C-alpha angles and dihedrals in degrees: 000000000000090000092053092049092048091048089054092050091049092048091052091047093050093048092047092049095048095044091050092057106026115029128233109329105008094104090071098048096073092207123156092242091055089054092051094046092049092050092047093049091060098039094108092056092047094049091049093049095046092050089069104262110189112270096019111145115239101231118210103139144025096269093053090045092057091049092050093047091050088056091052096253122141126010143271128224141161117243129216091273094053094255120145109238128192117203115199122219089261092055098256112143128220132185112231117211127209092271094052097255116141133223125188115247121230134194103252100304114186117203129192118221133195113204101195099199133110110259139145093223115131118198095183109136095013115120098215093187096058102044119125093250095046091051093050093049090046090054089057105039106003096237130122127185120205115194121220115234097236109117114178123128092208139118088225091065092047093049091050090051093049092046094049097068087218101105131178118232092249136022130193118195145143117286102178099156126220111062098339110145093219089051089055091048092052093046090050090052089051092050090047088055092240091127126066121244104240098179092110093050102052098089096046095081139060102245109009096092091062087076090071100043117119106242092043087056126013121256088242093057091048097048096035102042111011110037096034103116101070096262111339118101119198105178136056112211113223145163092056124152116242090222132024110269124213115259104234097196113132148136108273137188132204107261097226091054091047089053091055093049091046090051090053090050093045095236138110116269094238092049092049096047096044088054094059103099109141140041096261092054091046091050092051090050091050092051094049094045093048092051089063088067096217121192131224124241090278095050095256124139114269127240109230101222133013144152141210120279122319092010091292114174100012082126086078086073087055096056095104088058098050136070118240104270143168098202140033090274134082140173117273122220092271093050096261124139108249135170108269093231091055096051120110092233092055091050088054089053091051089050088056088058088049089053092052091047095044093050093049099252099110119073105247090207096053095086093061106021123122127245091257094051093047091046092052094050093048093040092054093046092244092142117070090196126021132185108213142092116308092230095052093047095051089041091057088054092053089052091058094038093240092116090069102026097049109019090168087070095059117123123246134188122274110217106312087256116238126241118251115300093029095285107161112252121256128156115270109204130163118244098250136007119294091199134008150178106275137200117225130186117209120221090256093057103144095216120006092178092056091046093052091044096056090047088049092050096051088051090065124087092247094044095048092049091050096043101042109016106036130212125355111240092021105052101013144358137198118248126221091277092052095254120142114245129184121245119261088247092057093046092050092049093047091053098041108023112011092164091060091049091050091049094049092050092047091052090054091048098246106163087336099139095048097235109171127215113240090230119013110229100160096122093041092052105031105030134261129316102007094150108104091207091063109107122215095250092053092046092052091049092051090052094059104028114117117223123197121195133173116251119270091252091055118103127217118240085233091060090048090055097041094051101033109035120064113232094015095137093048093049092048092048094050093047102042108007129102123017100313095104092050093045095050098043094048090048087055093047091057097042113127096228137035090238092054092047093049091047091055093049093046090049089054091047090052090048091053094047093047100049107128108275096009096110093052092044093053091047089053093048092048092050092050093046095049090050092060113008091160093065103030120073133190 
């Protein structure tokens, strides 16, 4: 509400200023003479303010500029590019966007940027400074970001960068918390005073502070990983969703195979699939579907059950064995808090995976295969069933062309499967991110204010449209309901030649330098389903998916442990960090007998529960949970 009122005040002030100096329509012409006349018309006000008139706001940043403008201090003008410019009494200039928010202007500041994430992008031959988008942003705020072409989402790359002494101005990397290796690398850099303390800068911009709001991040993430140095803050969380999104991970089946099984059962496909709720029903469906001996698009034998790369998402098959949970903890049979992986119900779920593997239904390669291998299997319809996200599965089929050439072979959701005890499935998602992408600014950052300003600008509606979506009327338009819709040209390219579309947009600089919004509000601002890569089945699922989150005043059991039990992080890391979970579970999956598999899993459970300090920690967590189960979630 304050922002809307201020925007109105600024709009009135701008109109008044321009009309006073330029006449009726001159504010829209953007000519050089208009700019001079507008500045001259307000020269008396500017001289008075800069001479130190009592009550004049000392303007050094965007927030102070808005306050000063709302009081009638300073002046507005239109520059040669048609941009609205506010000049404070002290001569400092600010670009004013369509919503009345202000952004300090700089004199052609160039910033280097390391985006420490795995990607296949290649910027060789692209002049990042002279792209269409870079030039337009530079006209407004005078800042350009040029991304370095080092793309490795690894702690090793971060540590090399921090050790080199040759730092970029900005870095974006993973800060997942807990035992994440990149988290440790970032925290070490903070302790080694390589990173700048930005705590005093957060409130000087329009959107930056949203990165630290509880609800966008959890209280546990803020207290445990952001505000942990007694005042200094070294990271800016970013790339967070404004609202919790449904998690579309499921067990899926090829539609044509489901049709054949349904015909044998004498029921409709939708009726059959919606009735699959537990592990026994899923197993029976797997057996029947496999017996049909379906082929993939190339005529090869199908593999009954698979996953994405590295076995990711096979836990979707385990859902009927696990309680609904937000964390890696659950309640044991006697009401005690216990690590999820060490619970008896989870072991039973893992034994179900052993059964599928032992009987030849589970792809033995799926636990170690690469993204490319998994994408090819899914894209060719080689899996009858796949545990993964709906979007990634259908996306793999678009990559191979099967999505359009053989729509009968698309995957669709089985169930959804219930949680343990027959509880209907709904998405359990924490209210706020427990780990995020983060921006960091090394001590040698050439201009922190400029870096924060360009991040601030691309967080605005106007900035995000310019940076990521392009030009209204050319790349997109707004429909009668005010929702953003892509141009016919973009839609046609996406369907028929997505590589060409991507190349054209890269050449223009759209999203090229991988700057992330602090909080993503695209759907909230511009209407639903504006991402061209969203497929109809995914869109429909998102419309109906039910998401449950704890209230903002609820506290995670992880936060309770991290803040209240000494040595919590070390105990957690020793018990469940590293590769030990993956090593033990996969050893169990490939055991020759049921007894051997169960023995391996029980040995791992005993290891977890007997890590030094674990017993006392779980007793503490259980005591805290039982004292306030309404406001503590697991």
